[in-house]
A tleap script that builds the chain and sets N, CA, C and O, in Angstrom:
source leaprc.protein.ff14SB
mol = sequence {
  NMET ALA GLU GLU SER ASP PHE ALA ASP LYS
  VAL PRO PRO SER PHE TYR GLU MET GLY ASN
  LYS ILE ILE TYR GLU THR GLU ALA LYS GLY
  LEU ASN PRO GLY LEU ILE VAL LEU LEU VAL
  VAL VAL GLY LEU LEU LEU ILE PHE LEU VAL
  GLY ASN TYR ILE LEU TYR LEU TYR ALA GLN
  LYS THR LEU PRO PRO ARG LYS LYS LYS PRO
  VAL SER LYS LYS LYS MET LYS ARG GLU ARG
  LEU LYS GLN GLY VAL SER ALA PRO GLY CGLU
}
set mol.1.N position { 12.736 -50.345 -17.814 }
set mol.1.CA position { 13.548 -51.259 -16.763 }
set mol.1.C position { 13.149 -52.606 -16.724 }
set mol.1.O position { 13.801 -53.467 -16.133 }
set mol.2.N position { 12.228 -52.796 -17.257 }
set mol.2.CA position { 11.507 -54.325 -17.346 }
set mol.2.C position { 12.425 -55.046 -18.155 }
set mol.2.O position { 12.821 -56.153 -17.791 }
set mol.3.N position { 12.811 -54.514 -19.240 }
set mol.3.CA position { 13.684 -54.998 -20.298 }
set mol.3.C position { 15.207 -55.467 -19.718 }
set mol.3.O position { 15.845 -56.408 -20.188 }
set mol.4.N position { 15.554 -54.795 -18.839 }
set mol.4.CA position { 17.145 -54.936 -18.376 }
set mol.4.C position { 17.046 -56.166 -17.489 }
set mol.4.O position { 17.994 -56.952 -17.502 }
set mol.5.N position { 15.876 -56.437 -16.636 }
set mol.5.CA position { 15.983 -57.618 -15.829 }
set mol.5.C position { 15.572 -58.768 -16.729 }
set mol.5.O position { 15.904 -59.871 -16.294 }
set mol.6.N position { 14.967 -58.759 -17.809 }
set mol.6.CA position { 14.820 -60.007 -18.550 }
set mol.6.C position { 16.197 -60.540 -19.090 }
set mol.6.O position { 16.343 -61.760 -19.161 }
set mol.7.N position { 17.300 -59.629 -19.507 }
set mol.7.CA position { 18.430 -60.086 -19.902 }
set mol.7.C position { 19.716 -60.020 -18.705 }
set mol.7.O position { 20.915 -60.026 -18.987 }
set mol.8.N position { 19.308 -59.976 -17.727 }
set mol.8.CA position { 20.275 -60.065 -16.549 }
set mol.8.C position { 20.705 -61.411 -16.209 }
set mol.8.O position { 21.830 -61.531 -15.724 }
set mol.9.N position { 19.997 -62.425 -16.387 }
set mol.9.CA position { 20.514 -63.782 -16.115 }
set mol.9.C position { 20.877 -64.347 -17.276 }
set mol.9.O position { 21.316 -65.480 -17.079 }
set mol.10.N position { 20.877 -63.927 -18.762 }
set mol.10.CA position { 21.125 -64.531 -19.820 }
set mol.10.C position { 22.672 -64.016 -20.457 }
set mol.10.O position { 23.066 -62.850 -20.460 }
set mol.11.N position { 23.265 -64.965 -20.879 }
set mol.11.CA position { 24.666 -64.554 -21.537 }
set mol.11.C position { 24.395 -64.499 -22.980 }
set mol.11.O position { 23.759 -65.363 -23.584 }
set mol.12.N position { 24.961 -63.331 -23.562 }
set mol.12.CA position { 24.908 -63.179 -24.958 }
set mol.12.C position { 25.420 -64.304 -25.819 }
set mol.12.O position { 26.529 -64.771 -25.559 }
set mol.13.N position { 24.698 -64.790 -26.839 }
set mol.13.CA position { 25.149 -66.144 -27.587 }
set mol.13.C position { 26.745 -65.956 -27.970 }
set mol.13.O position { 27.448 -66.963 -27.885 }
set mol.14.N position { 27.266 -64.881 -28.331 }
set mol.14.CA position { 28.555 -64.796 -28.828 }
set mol.14.C position { 29.555 -65.241 -27.956 }
set mol.14.O position { 30.432 -66.017 -28.334 }
set mol.15.N position { 29.483 -64.780 -26.752 }
set mol.15.CA position { 30.213 -65.256 -25.636 }
set mol.15.C position { 30.089 -66.683 -25.082 }
set mol.15.O position { 31.029 -67.292 -24.571 }
set mol.16.N position { 28.870 -67.148 -25.226 }
set mol.16.CA position { 28.359 -68.243 -24.542 }
set mol.16.C position { 29.005 -69.420 -25.659 }
set mol.16.O position { 29.506 -70.454 -25.217 }
set mol.17.N position { 28.940 -69.163 -27.056 }
set mol.17.CA position { 29.711 -70.117 -28.021 }
set mol.17.C position { 31.099 -70.249 -27.878 }
set mol.17.O position { 31.612 -71.355 -28.050 }
set mol.18.N position { 31.924 -69.056 -27.522 }
set mol.18.CA position { 33.137 -69.124 -27.585 }
set mol.18.C position { 33.775 -69.977 -26.553 }
set mol.18.O position { 34.814 -70.576 -26.829 }
set mol.19.N position { 33.206 -70.077 -25.341 }
set mol.19.CA position { 33.580 -70.949 -24.153 }
set mol.19.C position { 34.992 -70.605 -24.111 }
set mol.19.O position { 35.286 -69.435 -24.354 }
set mol.20.N position { 36.006 -71.524 -23.815 }
set mol.20.CA position { 37.432 -71.508 -23.611 }
set mol.20.C position { 38.417 -71.127 -24.801 }
set mol.20.O position { 39.645 -71.132 -24.711 }
set mol.21.N position { 37.697 -70.804 -25.899 }
set mol.21.CA position { 38.671 -70.519 -27.110 }
set mol.21.C position { 39.600 -69.396 -26.895 }
set mol.21.O position { 40.732 -69.360 -27.376 }
set mol.22.N position { 38.997 -68.339 -26.039 }
set mol.22.CA position { 39.874 -67.279 -25.869 }
set mol.22.C position { 41.309 -67.458 -25.238 }
set mol.22.O position { 42.253 -66.745 -25.580 }
set mol.23.N position { 41.415 -68.504 -24.247 }
set mol.23.CA position { 42.523 -68.870 -23.715 }
set mol.23.C position { 43.523 -69.466 -24.733 }
set mol.23.O position { 44.742 -69.299 -24.691 }
set mol.24.N position { 42.886 -70.136 -25.595 }
set mol.24.CA position { 43.810 -71.086 -26.566 }
set mol.24.C position { 44.282 -70.210 -27.636 }
set mol.24.O position { 45.264 -70.576 -28.282 }
set mol.25.N position { 43.673 -69.030 -27.925 }
set mol.25.CA position { 43.998 -68.032 -28.906 }
set mol.25.C position { 45.111 -67.124 -28.539 }
set mol.25.O position { 45.763 -66.530 -29.398 }
set mol.26.N position { 45.353 -67.004 -27.144 }
set mol.26.CA position { 46.453 -65.856 -26.794 }
set mol.26.C position { 47.781 -66.796 -26.535 }
set mol.26.O position { 48.874 -66.339 -26.199 }
set mol.27.N position { 47.456 -68.378 -26.780 }
set mol.27.CA position { 48.959 -68.929 -26.480 }
set mol.27.C position { 49.966 -68.576 -27.818 }
set mol.27.O position { 49.511 -68.264 -28.919 }
set mol.28.N position { 51.135 -68.665 -27.568 }
set mol.28.CA position { 52.073 -68.472 -28.663 }
set mol.28.C position { 52.109 -69.620 -29.821 }
set mol.28.O position { 52.243 -70.797 -29.487 }
set mol.29.N position { 52.000 -69.293 -31.027 }
set mol.29.CA position { 52.139 -70.261 -31.973 }
set mol.29.C position { 53.342 -70.115 -32.751 }
set mol.29.O position { 53.407 -69.298 -33.670 }
set mol.30.N position { 54.326 -70.890 -32.417 }
set mol.30.CA position { 55.591 -70.766 -33.162 }
set mol.30.C position { 56.610 -69.648 -32.522 }
set mol.30.O position { 56.431 -69.219 -31.382 }
set mol.31.N position { 57.550 -69.273 -33.247 }
set mol.31.CA position { 58.548 -68.245 -32.718 }
set mol.31.C position { 58.022 -66.732 -33.423 }
set mol.31.O position { 57.449 -66.707 -34.512 }
set mol.32.N position { 58.243 -65.797 -32.816 }
set mol.32.CA position { 57.992 -64.495 -33.224 }
set mol.32.C position { 58.650 -64.054 -34.466 }
set mol.32.O position { 59.875 -64.173 -34.487 }
set mol.33.N position { 58.084 -63.583 -35.471 }
set mol.33.CA position { 58.970 -63.192 -36.791 }
set mol.33.C position { 59.896 -62.154 -36.380 }
set mol.33.O position { 60.893 -62.129 -37.102 }
set mol.34.N position { 59.889 -61.362 -35.530 }
set mol.34.CA position { 60.677 -60.280 -35.210 }
set mol.34.C position { 62.073 -61.111 -34.639 }
set mol.34.O position { 63.216 -60.810 -34.982 }
set mol.35.N position { 61.758 -62.110 -33.788 }
set mol.35.CA position { 62.853 -62.809 -33.098 }
set mol.35.C position { 63.528 -63.608 -34.388 }
set mol.35.O position { 64.751 -63.744 -34.415 }
set mol.36.N position { 62.842 -64.040 -35.267 }
set mol.36.CA position { 63.495 -64.848 -36.426 }
set mol.36.C position { 64.445 -63.947 -36.978 }
set mol.36.O position { 65.647 -64.209 -36.982 }
set mol.37.N position { 63.916 -62.784 -37.497 }
set mol.37.CA position { 64.710 -61.791 -38.363 }
set mol.37.C position { 66.126 -61.300 -37.498 }
set mol.37.O position { 67.262 -61.177 -37.957 }
set mol.38.N position { 65.684 -61.081 -36.183 }
set mol.38.CA position { 66.995 -60.803 -35.360 }
set mol.38.C position { 68.149 -61.944 -35.271 }
set mol.38.O position { 69.368 -61.773 -35.282 }
set mol.39.N position { 67.446 -63.107 -35.184 }
set mol.39.CA position { 68.526 -64.350 -34.923 }
set mol.39.C position { 69.382 -64.408 -36.328 }
set mol.39.O position { 70.589 -64.643 -36.384 }
set mol.40.N position { 68.480 -64.134 -37.507 }
set mol.40.CA position { 69.231 -64.492 -38.775 }
set mol.40.C position { 70.250 -63.241 -38.952 }
set mol.40.O position { 71.379 -63.435 -39.403 }
set mol.41.N position { 69.850 -62.091 -38.616 }
set mol.41.CA position { 70.985 -60.959 -38.671 }
set mol.41.C position { 71.980 -61.188 -37.899 }
set mol.41.O position { 73.097 -61.103 -38.409 }
set mol.42.N position { 71.886 -61.481 -36.709 }
set mol.42.CA position { 72.969 -61.697 -35.699 }
set mol.42.C position { 73.876 -62.953 -36.283 }
set mol.42.O position { 75.106 -62.957 -36.237 }
set mol.43.N position { 73.185 -63.867 -36.760 }
set mol.43.CA position { 73.869 -65.070 -37.197 }
set mol.43.C position { 74.845 -64.643 -38.518 }
set mol.43.O position { 76.021 -65.007 -38.535 }
set mol.44.N position { 74.389 -64.014 -39.388 }
set mol.44.CA position { 75.060 -63.600 -40.478 }
set mol.44.C position { 76.298 -62.757 -40.044 }
set mol.44.O position { 77.456 -63.004 -40.380 }
set mol.45.N position { 75.931 -61.831 -39.331 }
set mol.45.CA position { 76.867 -60.798 -38.588 }
set mol.45.C position { 78.154 -61.682 -38.046 }
set mol.45.O position { 79.299 -61.488 -38.455 }
set mol.46.N position { 77.851 -62.534 -37.210 }
set mol.46.CA position { 78.642 -63.358 -36.496 }
set mol.46.C position { 79.616 -64.277 -37.555 }
set mol.46.O position { 80.845 -64.310 -37.501 }
set mol.47.N position { 78.870 -64.922 -38.409 }
set mol.47.CA position { 79.576 -65.704 -39.499 }
set mol.47.C position { 80.613 -64.822 -40.291 }
set mol.47.O position { 81.757 -65.214 -40.521 }
set mol.48.N position { 80.117 -63.584 -40.695 }
set mol.48.CA position { 81.173 -62.584 -41.249 }
set mol.48.C position { 82.223 -62.143 -40.507 }
set mol.48.O position { 83.317 -62.009 -41.056 }
set mol.49.N position { 82.060 -61.859 -39.184 }
set mol.49.CA position { 83.043 -61.653 -38.356 }
set mol.49.C position { 84.119 -62.587 -38.181 }
set mol.49.O position { 85.313 -62.315 -38.307 }
set mol.50.N position { 83.552 -63.878 -37.837 }
set mol.50.CA position { 84.551 -65.104 -37.689 }
set mol.50.C position { 85.266 -65.492 -39.026 }
set mol.50.O position { 86.407 -65.953 -39.006 }
set mol.51.N position { 84.612 -65.308 -40.120 }
set mol.51.CA position { 85.112 -65.394 -41.427 }
set mol.51.C position { 86.451 -64.438 -41.693 }
set mol.51.O position { 87.545 -64.890 -42.030 }
set mol.52.N position { 86.194 -63.229 -41.507 }
set mol.52.CA position { 87.056 -62.255 -41.507 }
set mol.52.C position { 88.366 -62.536 -40.603 }
set mol.52.O position { 89.505 -62.312 -41.015 }
set mol.53.N position { 88.085 -63.028 -39.383 }
set mol.53.CA position { 89.461 -63.367 -38.552 }
set mol.53.C position { 90.034 -64.498 -38.993 }
set mol.53.O position { 91.248 -64.636 -38.847 }
set mol.54.N position { 89.213 -65.561 -39.647 }
set mol.54.CA position { 90.023 -66.740 -40.088 }
set mol.54.C position { 90.812 -66.224 -41.281 }
set mol.54.O position { 91.983 -66.592 -41.364 }
set mol.55.N position { 90.356 -65.479 -42.144 }
set mol.55.CA position { 90.865 -65.051 -43.397 }
set mol.55.C position { 92.231 -64.139 -42.790 }
set mol.55.O position { 93.288 -64.304 -43.398 }
set mol.56.N position { 92.224 -63.346 -41.806 }
set mol.56.CA position { 93.199 -62.559 -41.257 }
set mol.56.C position { 94.465 -63.324 -40.690 }
set mol.56.O position { 95.642 -62.985 -40.811 }
set mol.57.N position { 93.944 -64.447 -40.035 }
set mol.57.CA position { 95.026 -65.346 -39.511 }
set mol.57.C position { 95.698 -66.132 -40.669 }
set mol.57.O position { 96.921 -66.265 -40.707 }
set mol.58.N position { 94.945 -66.604 -41.529 }
set mol.58.CA position { 95.626 -67.258 -42.655 }
set mol.58.C position { 96.567 -66.430 -43.711 }
set mol.58.O position { 97.474 -66.952 -44.359 }
set mol.59.N position { 96.178 -64.992 -43.773 }
set mol.59.CA position { 97.089 -64.124 -44.393 }
set mol.59.C position { 98.184 -63.866 -43.785 }
set mol.59.O position { 99.252 -63.808 -44.395 }
set mol.60.N position { 98.071 -63.656 -42.374 }
set mol.60.CA position { 99.415 -63.593 -41.604 }
set mol.60.C position { 100.445 -64.667 -41.854 }
set mol.60.O position { 101.635 -64.487 -42.115 }
set mol.61.N position { 99.822 -65.773 -41.738 }
set mol.61.CA position { 100.739 -66.953 -42.030 }
set mol.61.C position { 101.342 -67.088 -43.394 }
set mol.61.O position { 102.485 -67.539 -43.477 }
set mol.62.N position { 100.649 -66.720 -44.533 }
set mol.62.CA position { 101.018 -67.274 -45.832 }
set mol.62.C position { 101.543 -65.829 -46.655 }
set mol.62.O position { 102.475 -65.865 -47.459 }
set mol.63.N position { 100.981 -64.885 -46.406 }
set mol.63.CA position { 101.707 -63.800 -47.258 }
set mol.63.C position { 103.007 -63.356 -46.736 }
set mol.63.O position { 103.266 -63.400 -45.533 }
set mol.64.N position { 103.905 -62.890 -47.712 }
set mol.64.CA position { 105.253 -62.299 -47.231 }
set mol.64.C position { 104.919 -61.273 -46.469 }
set mol.64.O position { 103.770 -60.848 -46.346 }
set mol.65.N position { 106.220 -60.693 -45.755 }
set mol.65.CA position { 105.954 -59.321 -45.182 }
set mol.65.C position { 105.884 -58.280 -46.055 }
set mol.65.O position { 106.174 -58.591 -47.211 }
set mol.66.N position { 105.577 -57.088 -45.861 }
set mol.66.CA position { 105.387 -56.025 -46.659 }
set mol.66.C position { 106.968 -55.293 -46.722 }
set mol.66.O position { 107.787 -55.090 -45.826 }
set mol.67.N position { 106.994 -55.015 -48.122 }
set mol.67.CA position { 108.305 -54.302 -48.401 }
set mol.67.C position { 108.324 -52.945 -47.817 }
set mol.67.O position { 107.314 -52.240 -47.792 }
set mol.68.N position { 109.477 -52.573 -47.343 }
set mol.68.CA position { 109.499 -51.242 -46.901 }
set mol.68.C position { 109.743 -50.307 -48.116 }
set mol.68.O position { 110.365 -50.619 -49.131 }
set mol.69.N position { 109.202 -49.210 -47.877 }
set mol.69.CA position { 109.265 -47.986 -49.062 }
set mol.69.C position { 110.778 -47.838 -49.150 }
set mol.69.O position { 111.484 -47.850 -48.142 }
set mol.70.N position { 111.283 -47.691 -50.458 }
set mol.70.CA position { 112.745 -47.079 -50.496 }
set mol.70.C position { 113.040 -45.781 -49.839 }
set mol.70.O position { 112.192 -44.893 -49.918 }
set mol.71.N position { 114.052 -45.590 -49.254 }
set mol.71.CA position { 114.216 -44.337 -48.622 }
set mol.71.C position { 115.094 -43.326 -49.746 }
set mol.71.O position { 116.098 -43.730 -50.333 }
set mol.72.N position { 114.626 -42.211 -49.885 }
set mol.72.CA position { 115.179 -41.326 -50.980 }
set mol.72.C position { 116.609 -41.011 -50.564 }
set mol.72.O position { 116.990 -41.148 -49.402 }
set mol.73.N position { 117.413 -40.570 -51.592 }
set mol.73.CA position { 118.818 -40.172 -51.300 }
set mol.73.C position { 119.052 -38.853 -50.335 }
set mol.73.O position { 119.984 -38.647 -49.559 }
set mol.74.N position { 117.901 -38.024 -50.632 }
set mol.74.CA position { 117.943 -36.800 -49.716 }
set mol.74.C position { 117.694 -37.032 -48.301 }
set mol.74.O position { 118.232 -36.316 -47.457 }
set mol.75.N position { 116.935 -37.963 -47.995 }
set mol.75.CA position { 116.744 -38.564 -46.711 }
set mol.75.C position { 117.758 -39.150 -45.993 }
set mol.75.O position { 117.961 -39.066 -44.782 }
set mol.76.N position { 118.518 -39.884 -47.014 }
set mol.76.CA position { 119.534 -40.668 -46.472 }
set mol.76.C position { 120.599 -39.694 -46.120 }
set mol.76.O position { 121.229 -39.899 -45.083 }
set mol.77.N position { 120.900 -38.584 -46.908 }
set mol.77.CA position { 121.834 -37.662 -46.582 }
set mol.77.C position { 121.505 -36.978 -45.283 }
set mol.77.O position { 122.458 -36.795 -44.526 }
set mol.78.N position { 120.309 -36.568 -44.895 }
set mol.78.CA position { 119.899 -35.870 -43.718 }
set mol.78.C position { 120.309 -36.809 -42.660 }
set mol.78.O position { 121.010 -36.364 -41.751 }
set mol.79.N position { 119.957 -38.070 -42.658 }
set mol.79.CA position { 120.163 -39.064 -41.577 }
set mol.79.C position { 121.792 -39.140 -41.161 }
set mol.79.O position { 122.229 -39.189 -40.011 }
set mol.80.N position { 122.482 -39.136 -42.269 }
set mol.80.CA position { 123.869 -39.296 -42.226 }
set mol.80.C position { 124.493 -37.899 -41.514 }
set mol.80.O position { 125.420 -37.966 -40.706 }
set mol.81.N position { 123.904 -36.701 -41.891 }
set mol.81.CA position { 124.456 -35.589 -41.113 }
set mol.81.C position { 124.013 -35.431 -39.870 }
set mol.81.O position { 124.541 -34.691 -39.040 }
set mol.82.N position { 122.895 -36.212 -39.668 }
set mol.82.CA position { 122.404 -36.139 -38.098 }
set mol.82.C position { 123.275 -37.035 -37.257 }
set mol.82.O position { 123.427 -36.848 -36.050 }
set mol.83.N position { 123.802 -37.946 -37.883 }
set mol.83.CA position { 124.639 -39.026 -36.937 }
set mol.83.C position { 126.068 -38.428 -37.049 }
set mol.83.O position { 126.921 -38.877 -36.284 }
set mol.84.N position { 126.394 -37.492 -37.902 }
set mol.84.CA position { 127.738 -36.821 -37.915 }
set mol.84.C position { 128.715 -37.387 -38.866 }
set mol.84.O position { 129.907 -37.076 -38.867 }
set mol.85.N position { 128.113 -38.310 -39.753 }
set mol.85.CA position { 128.900 -38.767 -40.875 }
set mol.85.C position { 128.626 -38.005 -42.188 }
set mol.85.O position { 127.506 -37.874 -42.681 }
set mol.86.N position { 129.805 -37.504 -42.712 }
set mol.86.CA position { 129.510 -36.603 -43.965 }
set mol.86.C position { 129.322 -37.561 -44.959 }
set mol.86.O position { 129.983 -38.599 -44.996 }
set mol.87.N position { 128.307 -37.220 -45.907 }
set mol.87.CA position { 127.987 -37.824 -47.017 }
set mol.87.C position { 129.186 -37.933 -47.946 }
set mol.87.O position { 129.961 -36.977 -47.953 }
set mol.88.N position { 129.438 -38.979 -48.733 }
set mol.88.CA position { 130.518 -39.054 -49.702 }
set mol.88.C position { 130.161 -38.231 -50.900 }
set mol.88.O position { 129.063 -38.149 -51.450 }
set mol.89.N position { 131.445 -37.552 -51.246 }
set mol.89.CA position { 131.356 -36.558 -52.280 }
set mol.89.C position { 131.243 -35.186 -51.612 }
set mol.89.O position { 131.141 -34.229 -52.378 }
set mol.90.N position { 131.244 -34.986 -50.496 }
set mol.90.CA position { 131.087 -33.529 -49.879 }
set mol.90.C position { 132.292 -33.086 -49.080 }
set mol.90.O position { 132.304 -31.977 -48.546 }
savepdb mol mol.pdb
quit
């Protein structure tokens, strides 16, 4: 027990030398790498979506409207019969 009382008033040298360094080491140094990756991914996704929207608007203005599929003669006959007009030649 005599040994314990000898060291009671002394601070171990490792803690004594560090002083206030512990506080400085816990401060943030720059941005978190995870945050940087997240910002880059979100930025690229946003650029992609905005670019697609701009291309869509440009295509709507400049491209001609789509051509309709040609209606087959069989379907034309059916439509005429539904309307009550007989098909020519019958």
